[in-house]
C-alpha positions in Angstrom: 36.8 33.5 147.0 35.8 35.1 143.5 38.8 35.9 140.6 38.7 39.7 141.8 39.3 39.0 145.1 42.1 36.9 144.5 43.2 39.6 142.0 43.8 42.2 144.3 44.9 39.9 147.6 47.9 38.7 145.2 48.8 41.9 143.9 48.8 43.4 147.7 51.1 40.7 148.7 53.5 41.2 145.9 53.4 44.8 146.6 54.5 44.4 150.5 57.0 41.6 149.9 58.6 44.3 148.2 58.3 47.3 150.5 59.2 44.6 153.4 62.4 43.8 151.8 63.3 47.1 150.8 64.7 48.3 148.0 67.1 50.8 146.0 66.9 52.9 143.6 68.5 55.7 141.5 67.1 59.3 140.6 69.1 60.7 138.0 68.5 64.6 138.0 68.1 66.2 135.1 71.4 66.8 133.5 73.5 64.6 136.4 74.3 60.8 136.7 75.1 60.7 140.5 73.9 58.0 142.4 71.5 58.2 145.8 70.5 55.1 147.8 67.2 55.3 149.4 65.5 52.5 151.6 61.6 52.4 152.2 59.6 49.9 154.5 56.0 49.7 154.3 53.7 48.0 156.9 50.9 46.1 156.0 47.9 47.4 157.1 45.2 45.7 154.9 43.4 43.2 156.4 43.4 39.9 154.6 40.7 37.8 154.5 41.3 34.1 155.5 39.4 31.2 154.0 39.8 27.4 154.4 38.7 27.2 150.8 41.3 26.3 148.5 41.8 28.0 145.5 41.4 25.8 142.9 41.4 27.1 139.0 38.6 26.6 136.2 40.6 23.4 134.7 40.9 20.3 137.3 44.5 19.4 135.4 47.6 21.0 135.9 49.3 22.4 132.8 52.6 21.1 131.4 54.2 24.2 131.9 52.8 26.6 134.7 52.0 30.3 133.2 55.4 32.9 134.3 56.5 36.0 133.0 59.2 38.7 133.6 59.4 42.7 132.7 62.3 43.6 130.9 62.5 47.3 131.3 64.6 50.1 130.0 67.2 51.0 133.0 66.3 51.5 136.2 66.0 55.2 136.0 64.2 57.7 134.3 63.6 61.5 134.0 60.5 63.3 134.5 58.0 63.4 131.1 60.2 61.1 129.6 59.4 57.9 128.1 59.9 54.4 129.8 59.2 51.7 127.8 57.9 47.8 129.8 58.4 45.0 128.0 56.8 41.7 129.5 58.3 38.4 128.3 55.5 35.7 129.2 56.0 32.0 129.0 53.9 28.8 129.7 50.3 28.7 130.1 48.1 28.3 127.0 49.4 31.2 125.1 46.9 33.9 124.1 47.9 36.2 126.9 46.5 39.4 127.8 48.1 42.2 129.7 46.5 44.7 132.3 49.5 47.7 133.2 49.5 49.2 136.4 51.8 51.1 138.7 52.2 52.4 142.6 54.0 56.0 143.6 55.7 56.2 146.9 53.2 53.8 148.5 50.5 55.3 146.8 47.2 53.7 145.4 47.8 51.1 142.6 46.5 53.2 139.2 46.1 51.1 135.9 47.0 52.6 132.7 45.9 49.5 130.0 43.8 46.6 130.7 43.6 43.2 129.1 45.8 44.1 126.0 47.6 42.2 123.3 50.8 43.7 123.4 53.4 43.1 125.4 55.0 46.2 125.5 54.0 49.9 126.9 55.7 53.1 127.6 54.9 55.0 130.7 55.5 58.9 130.7 55.9 60.0 134.4 55.3 63.9 135.5 56.1 63.6 139.3 59.4 62.3 140.2 59.3 59.6 143.2 60.0 55.8 143.4 57.3 53.9 141.3 56.9 50.2 141.3 55.6 48.9 138.3 52.9 46.0 137.9 51.4 44.1 135.1 49.2 41.4 135.1 49.1 38.5 132.8 46.6 36.0 131.9 46.3 32.8 129.6 43.4 31.8 127.5 42.3 29.6 129.9 42.5 32.5 132.8 45.8 31.5 134.1 47.0 34.4 136.1 50.2 35.8 137.0 52.1 38.8 138.2 55.3 40.6 138.1 56.4 44.1 139.0 59.4 46.2 138.9 60.5 49.3 140.8 61.7 52.4 138.9 63.1 55.6 140.6 61.6 58.6 138.5 63.7 62.4 139.0 63.7 65.7 137.9 65.7 67.7 135.5 68.5 69.7 136.8 67.4 73.7 136.9 68.8 76.7 138.2 67.4 78.0 141.1 68.6 81.7 141.6 72.2 81.7 140.7 73.6 85.1 141.2 76.7 87.4 141.3 76.8 89.9 144.0 77.4 92.6 141.0 77.5 92.3 137.4 80.2 95.5 137.0 83.3 96.5 139.0 86.1 98.8 138.3 89.3 97.7 137.4 90.6 95.5 140.3 87.2 95.2 141.5 85.9 91.7 142.3 82.5 90.0 141.8 81.1 86.8 143.6 78.9 84.2 142.1 77.0 82.3 144.7 75.1 78.8 143.2 71.7 77.9 143.6 70.0 74.5 141.4 67.7 72.5 142.1 66.7 68.9 140.6 69.0 66.1 139.8 70.1 64.0 142.8 72.6 66.0 145.1 74.8 66.1 146.6 76.2 68.7 143.9 79.5 69.7 143.4 80.4 73.3 141.4 82.6 74.9 138.5 83.5 78.1 138.0 84.8 79.8 134.5 84.9 82.7 132.6 85.7 83.8 129.2 86.8 87.6 128.0 84.2 89.1 125.3 84.7 86.1 122.8 87.6 84.8 123.5 88.4 81.6 125.1 86.5 79.8 128.7 89.2 80.0 131.3 88.5 77.5 134.6 88.8 79.5 137.7 88.0 76.7 140.2 86.7 72.8 139.0 84.8 70.8 140.7 84.2 71.1 144.2 81.5 71.8 146.8 81.9 75.2 147.3 78.6 76.4 146.4 79.9 80.3 145.9 83.5 82.2 144.2 84.8 85.1 144.2 86.5 86.4 140.8 89.7 88.3 140.5 89.8 89.0 136.5 92.9 90.6 134.8 93.6 94.6 134.9 91.8 95.1 131.9 88.4 96.6 130.9 86.5 94.0 129.2 83.2 92.4 128.6 83.2 88.8 130.6 80.6 85.9 130.8 80.7 84.2 134.3 79.7 80.5 133.9 78.5 78.4 137.0 78.2 74.8 136.4 76.6 72.6 138.6 77.2 68.7 139.1 75.0 65.9 140.6 75.5 62.8 142.2 74.6 60.6 138.8 77.2 63.0 136.7 74.3 65.0 134.9 75.5 68.9 134.4 73.7 72.0 134.2 75.6 75.4 133.3 74.3 79.4 133.9 75.9 82.6 132.4 75.4 85.3 133.6 77.3 88.7 131.8 79.3 91.1 133.6 82.1 93.8 132.8 85.0 95.4 134.2 84.7 99.0 133.8 87.6 101.3 133.3 86.3 105.4 133.1 88.8 107.5 131.8 87.4 111.1 132.4 88.2 112.1 128.8 85.5 113.2 125.5 85.0 109.5 123.8 87.0 109.3 120.4 87.7 107.4 117.6 90.0 109.5 115.2 92.6 106.4 114.9 89.9 104.4 113.5 90.6 103.4 110.2 89.6 101.3 106.9 91.4 98.5 104.8 90.7 100.5 101.4 88.7 103.2 99.9 88.6 101.5 96.4 87.8 97.6 96.0 86.1 96.0 93.6 82.6 94.8 93.3 81.5 92.4 95.9 85.1 93.8 97.6 85.9 92.9 101.2 86.9 95.7 103.4 88.3 95.7 106.9 87.5 97.9 109.6 89.6 98.7 112.9 87.9 101.0 115.4 90.6 102.4 117.6 88.8 103.9 121.0 90.1 106.2 123.2 87.9 107.8 126.3 84.5 107.7 127.6 84.0 104.5 130.0 85.7 101.1 128.6 85.0 98.2 127.4 83.5 99.3 124.3 81.1 98.2 122.0 81.3 98.2 118.1 78.8 97.8 114.9 79.7 99.1 111.4 76.9 99.7 108.8 77.5 101.2 105.3 75.1 103.3 102.8 74.6 104.1 99.1 74.1 108.2 99.0 72.0 109.2 101.4 69.4 105.9 101.4 69.0 103.2 104.3 72.2 102.1 106.4 73.0 98.2 106.2 74.2 96.3 108.8 77.9 95.0 107.5 77.9 92.8 110.7 76.0 92.0 114.3 75.2 95.0 116.2 77.2 96.4 119.1 79.7 92.8 119.2 82.7 92.7 121.7 85.5 92.5 118.2 87.0 95.8 117.2 87.4 94.6 113.6 85.0 93.7 111.1 85.4 91.9 107.7 82.6 92.5 105.4 81.7 92.6 101.4 81.1 95.5 99.8 77.6 95.7 97.2 78.3 94.2 93.9 77.2 97.7 92.3 79.5 100.7 91.5 79.4 103.6 93.3 80.5 105.5 96.1 79.1 104.5 99.8 79.6 105.6 102.8 80.9 103.2 105.8 80.6 104.1 109.1 81.8 102.5 112.8 80.2 102.9 115.4 81.6 102.5 119.0 79.4 102.6 122.1 81.2 102.5 125.7 79.8 100.9 128.8 77.6 104.2 129.6 75.8 103.8 126.5 77.6 107.4 125.4 78.2 106.6 121.2 80.2 108.3 118.6 80.8 107.5 114.9 83.4 107.6 112.1 82.7 107.9 108.4 84.6 106.7 105.2 83.7 107.0 101.9 84.6 104.0 99.7 84.5 103.6 96.1 83.3 100.4 94.6 84.4 99.9 90.9 84.3 98.2 88.1 87.0 96.3 86.2 89.8 98.1 85.1 93.2 97.2 83.2 94.7 101.2 83.8 98.6 99.2 84.8 98.4 97.2 81.4 101.2 97.7 79.6 104.0 96.4 77.2 107.9 95.5 76.9 108.1 97.7 74.2 106.2 100.2 72.0 109.3 100.3 69.0 110.2 96.6 67.6 112.5 94.9 65.3 111.1 92.5 62.9 110.3 89.5 64.3 111.1 90.9 67.7 109.1 89.4 70.7 106.2 92.6 72.3 104.6 90.9 75.3 102.0 92.2 76.7 100.9 92.3 80.4 97.4 92.7 81.6 97.3 93.8 84.7 94.1 94.0 86.4 92.1 96.1 89.3 89.0 95.9 90.9 88.2 92.4 89.0 85.0 90.5 90.7 86.1 87.3 91.0 88.3 85.2 88.1 89.5 87.1 84.8 90.0 85.6 81.5 91.7 87.3 78.6 91.5 87.1 74.8 94.7 88.6 72.7 94.2 90.5 69.4 96.2 92.4 66.7 95.7 94.1 63.6 98.1 96.3 61.0 96.9 99.7 60.5 94.3 100.1 57.9 93.1 96.1 58.8 90.9 94.0 60.5 91.8 92.6 64.2 93.2 89.5 64.2 92.4 86.9 67.4 95.3 85.0 68.8 93.0 82.8 70.4 89.8 82.6 72.8 89.4 83.9 76.5 92.5 82.1 78.9 93.6 82.6 81.8 97.1 83.6 80.6 97.2 87.4 81.8 100.5 87.6 79.4 100.9 86.9 75.8 103.8 87.6 72.6 103.4 88.9 69.7 106.2 89.2 66.6 105.7 90.6 63.5 107.4 89.7 60.7 106.9 92.9 58.5 107.9 96.8 59.1 104.9 98.8 59.9 102.7 100.2 62.5 100.6 97.7 64.3 97.5 97.5 67.6 98.0 95.2 70.0 95.2 94.5 72.6 93.8 92.5 75.3 90.0 91.7 76.2 89.6 91.2 80.0 86.4 89.7 81.5 85.5 89.1 85.0 82.9 86.7 86.8 80.8 89.5 86.9 80.6 89.7 82.9 82.1 92.7 82.5 84.3 93.1 79.9 87.0 96.4 78.8 89.9 96.2 76.3 93.1 98.4 76.1 95.4 98.2 73.2 99.1 99.7 72.4 100.3 101.1 69.1 103.7 99.3 67.8 106.1 100.5 65.3 108.3 97.8 64.1 111.3 99.2 62.3 113.5 97.5 59.6 117.6 97.8 59.8 118.7 101.0 60.1 122.6 102.3 60.1 121.7 106.2 60.1 124.1 106.4 63.5 127.2 104.7 61.4 130.0 107.6 61.4 133.8 108.0 60.2 136.4 109.2 63.2 137.4 111.8 60.5 137.1 113.0 56.9 139.5 114.7 56.3 143.0 112.9 56.8 146.6 113.6 56.6 148.3 111.2 54.3 149.3 108.0 56.0 146.6 108.3 59.3 143.6 106.4 59.6 140.0 107.1 59.6 137.8 104.9 61.7 134.5 103.7 60.2 131.9 102.7 63.4 129.1 101.1 62.0 125.8 101.6 64.1 122.5 99.7 63.7 119.5 100.0 65.3 116.6 97.6 64.7 118.6 94.6 63.5 116.7 91.6 63.4 118.9 88.8 65.1 122.7 88.9 64.8 124.0 92.1 62.8 127.0 91.3 60.0 129.0 94.1 58.5 131.5 94.0 55.6 134.0 97.0 54.9 134.8 98.4 51.5 136.3 101.9 49.5 137.6 103.2 46.6 139.3 105.8 45.4 137.6 108.6 43.4 137.0 107.1 39.9 137.9 103.6 40.7 136.1 100.7 41.4 135.1 99.3 44.8 138.1 97.5 47.4 136.6 95.2 49.8 138.2 94.4 53.3 136.8 90.9 53.9 133.4 89.1 53.9 130.7 89.8 56.5 131.6 89.8 59.9 130.6 90.6 63.4 133.0 93.6 64.2 130.9 97.2 63.8 134.3 98.8 63.3 136.9 98.8 60.7 139.9 101.0 60.3 141.0 102.5 56.7 144.6 103.7 55.8 145.2 105.9 52.7 148.7 106.9 52.0 148.4 109.0 48.5 146.3 112.6 48.1 143.2 112.4 47.0 139.1 111.8 47.4 138.5 108.1 48.6 134.9 106.5 49.7 134.8 104.4 52.5 131.6 102.0 52.9 129.8 99.9 55.2 127.2 96.9 54.3 125.2 96.0 56.8 123.1 92.4 56.7 121.0 91.1 59.6 118.5 87.9 60.3 116.1 88.5 57.9 118.4 89.3 55.3 118.2 92.9 54.7 121.5 94.4 53.6 122.1 97.9 54.0 124.9 100.1 53.0 126.1 103.8 54.2 129.2 105.5 52.5 131.6 108.1 53.8 133.9 110.5 51.6 137.6 111.3 52.9 139.8 114.0 51.9 143.4 113.2 52.0 145.6 115.6 52.2 149.8 116.3 52.9 150.3 119.7 54.0 151.6 120.7 57.4 148.7 122.1 59.6 150.7 125.2 61.0 150.0 128.6 60.9 151.0 132.1 61.3 148.1 133.0 63.3 144.6 131.9 64.4 141.8 134.4 65.6 139.2 133.5 67.6 136.2 132.6 65.8 133.2 134.8 64.9 130.6 131.6 64.7 130.3 127.9 64.3 129.7 126.0 61.3 126.3 124.6 60.8 126.0 121.2 63.1 129.1 121.8 64.8 127.9 121.8 68.3 131.6 122.3 69.8 133.2 125.9 71.4 135.1 127.9 69.7 138.5 127.5 70.3 140.9 131.0 70.8 144.6 131.8 72.1 146.2 129.6 69.9 149.7 130.3 69.6 151.4 131.5 66.2 153.2 128.7 64.0 151.3 126.0 66.2 150.6 122.7 64.7 147.1 122.0 64.9 145.0 118.4 64.2 141.9 119.2 61.5 139.1 117.0 62.1 136.4 118.8 59.7 137.1 121.4 56.7 133.8 123.5 55.8 134.8 125.9 53.2 137.6 128.4 55.1 136.4 127.0 58.7 138.2 124.6 60.6 136.9 122.0 63.3 140.7 121.3 65.3 141.9 119.5 67.9 144.2 122.0 70.2 145.7 120.4 73.4 142.6 118.8 74.7 140.4 121.1 73.6 138.2 120.4 70.2 136.4 123.6 68.3 136.6 125.7 65.1 138.2 128.4 63.8 138.3 130.5 60.6 141.1 130.2 59.4 142.5 132.6 56.1 146.2 131.1 55.8 144.8 127.8 55.5 141.6 129.2 52.9 145.2 130.6 51.3 142.9 133.9 50.4 139.4 135.1 48.8 138.5 136.9 45.7 135.5 138.1 45.8 135.3 139.0 42.2 135.0 135.4 40.9 132.4 134.3 43.7 129.5 131.5 42.5 126.9 130.0 44.1 129.1 127.3 45.2 131.8 129.6 46.9 129.0 132.0 48.1 129.2 130.5 51.5 132.7 130.8 52.0 132.7 134.6 50.9 130.0 135.2 53.5 131.9 133.2 56.3 135.0 135.7 55.1 132.7 139.1 55.3 131.9 137.8 58.7 134.7 137.4 60.2 136.5 140.6 58.7 133.8 143.0 59.8 132.5 141.6 62.9 130.0 139.6 64.2 127.0 142.2 65.2 123.8 143.3 63.6 125.3 147.3 63.0 128.5 146.0 61.0 127.0 143.6 58.8 124.0 146.2 58.1 126.6 149.0 57.7 128.7 146.4 55.3 125.8 146.0 53.1 124.6 149.5 53.2 127.8 150.5 51.4 127.4 148.8 48.3 126.4 151.5 46.0 122.3 151.3 44.3 121.4 150.5 41.1 118.4 148.8 39.5 119.0 145.5 39.1 116.7 142.0 38.1 115.1 140.1 40.8 116.0 136.7 41.3 116.9 133.9 43.5 118.5 134.5 46.8 121.7 133.4 46.2 121.5 134.8 42.3 121.0 138.1 44.1 123.7 138.1 47.1 126.3 136.5 44.5 125.5 140.0 42.0 125.7 142.2 44.6 129.2 140.8 45.9 130.7 140.5 42.8 130.1 144.2 41.5 129.5 145.9 44.7 126.0 147.2 43.4 122.5 146.5 43.5 118.9 147.3 44.2 116.6 147.0 47.5 116.0 143.0 46.1 120.0 142.4 46.1 120.5 144.4 49.0 118.0 143.2 51.3 119.4 139.9 49.8 122.8 140.2 50.9 121.7 141.3 54.2 119.4 138.5 54.9 122.0 135.7 54.0 124.8 137.6 56.6 122.5 137.8 59.6 121.3 134.3 59.0 124.9 132.6 58.3 126.0 134.8 61.5 123.4 133.1 63.5 120.3 135.9 64.0 116.7 135.0 63.5 116.0 136.6 60.4 113.2 136.8 57.7 113.2 139.0 53.9 110.0 140.6 53.3 110.3 140.2 49.5 106.4 141.0 48.9 106.4 144.7 50.4 104.7 148.2 48.8 106.3 151.6 48.8 103.9 154.0 48.9 105.9 157.2 48.7 106.4 155.6 45.1 103.2 155.0 44.0 102.9 151.3 45.2 106.4 149.6 43.6 107.6 146.9 45.5 110.4 146.6 47.8 112.2 144.2 50.0 113.8 144.5 53.6 114.8 142.6 56.3 113.3 141.7 59.9 115.6 140.3 62.8 114.8 139.3 66.3 116.9 140.9 68.9 116.9 141.3 72.8 113.7 143.2 72.5 111.9 141.7 69.7 111.5 141.3 66.3 112.5 145.1 64.4 112.4 146.3 60.7 115.8 146.6 58.9 116.3 148.4 55.5 120.3 148.5 54.1 118.0 150.8 51.2 117.1 154.2 52.2 114.3 155.6 50.9 112.2 158.3 50.9 110.6 159.9 53.6 111.8 157.6 56.3 115.1 157.4 55.1 117.4 155.0 57.3 115.0 152.1 58.4 117.1 150.4 61.5 115.8 148.4 64.0 112.5 150.2 64.0 109.0 148.7 64.6 105.5 148.4 62.8 104.2 151.8 63.8 107.4 153.1 62.6 106.9 152.2 58.9 103.4 151.8 58.8 102.9 155.4 57.2 105.6 154.6 54.5 105.2 150.7 53.6 103.0 148.0 53.5 103.1 144.3 54.1 101.6 141.3 54.3 101.4 141.7 58.6 99.7 137.8 58.4 102.7 136.4 56.8 106.0 137.8 59.6 106.3 138.6 62.9 105.3 141.3 64.7 107.2 144.1 65.5 105.7 145.8 68.8 
């Protein structure tokens, strides 16, 4: 028998023995892990050659170690079209082995895939499922031969075979039936049914069981769902199929999103925007999308179109401008509705930046707090200051601190500034004017500057802009004497002075602050012994300038009053609980007009106002009653003193006195001292203007030719008789 016949004979004998004894294999279907046992019997249909001649080798001497081999493979099962590596381990013989790799499928023919190769490994790949026998022939260098074989199960991957739903859309309350159909893998199969709402979490409705169908009942709310059917074969491999479905709710109303909203209409470059769609009507469920554009440009998608979530968060462009943001909605039937919003993308702003104060003491902290809006990324700040007229002084380089304090050691006008820079490189600044003031005691005062002997006056020192702790020192002196100190500097801001003798005294406070600055303020105090009782006090006609109190009337005869302040014959008094002012002849002791002077002019004028009445006609008639005589011009006070002293005067004196009385009585008055009398050939003339309830009017206490008496007339009435600089004086319509 030749060598080829011997090889074929041994191969058939080996395969037949394997088939007759039976073998178990595992078919691993795609995605499964279940084992299915099958047995196959192979009958021997081949004829055997018989011979009485023994099989002999070329080498008549037996080898020390007979040639033998075994197959090492990666498991018993392999999926179709997957690599399956076989390694042959040969021992004995004379070495330098050659390998021939073959396989046989389902009792079929023996197929050779590699012959007489040197490598002891080979990678099989099977396209068709079935039971395979891997056969390897091993030959050594002397021609000695052995054959080994191993079985392997080849299976197809699990795949869908028409799994479906009876309906992909039902109204609220409806049911959906899932019918499973899969192939491949290794039977038997088990099935699991699950679902999820839109992009929610998966919910297992029925875990693995033999049931190949399931009826889903969903929550009673319109929504999109994903239904999942999962199969598991006998080897534990799994495969899932997802099918989309919907539970709908036709409302019968028009689709609307009137309550949809946007998180902000002003954002920084690249700032985040959140849109929230609120939809009613149409047929639920809905799908949403958001887009935006600049001007009339193309719409830019802000997120995936037509998604399930009704909220979208996205970043606006890194370019300032006005944008339109649109929320689009489709219901289940495909009906669409959109809503738009205007969003302003803004650059870095310091609008809310501020200082804690704008008027400061010396060495007082001025804190600048920077607050940015619409900044892109992180912001850094740089601070500087300058005194008016000087250059900027920087407090340092850019820093992350949004607050900085300045302190100035000298009074003056300063400017403080912050510069802000964001991650986009945008730099803006904002500055503030700071007025630094030094120690001031202008608000200090005494409780009374007119004292009855033995009573007290209280000096209250009021400071402003004192740096550090203010301290006070008090002193006094009688007119013509030197200062007497009440002690050293103290923190007490008030001090009482008491004078027992008549006369004029001066009280003083000296204030010193933490910078060493010293200021002083003094007050004149009149001390008297007279009793403050009267025979009769009348209602006043006007108040003295600066006295912001009401007049006091109805004080009974011989009533004692407390005099607070005096100005001429005017007295500020306290009567019961009322503080007010009176004009009192008894206090004044009577007036003599013939000895009038500039210093007594205010007192005489007050007496005239009291005597003749505080009214325009009364004071006009008083001046008009004076005799007319030529007199020289002069200052206002000189003109008034002249006419009151001599009871006569020209237009200069008459106009001056009327102006003085009206002004002191509280009327708005001007004196025209550059007028021209047309009837006298252009000679100068003086008169007055007074503001009445009907506006400004001309009034002249000197009768003139042609016009006669000029009393509260307008411009047109006197224009034919007089000329004056109309741009200089009020208009009298």
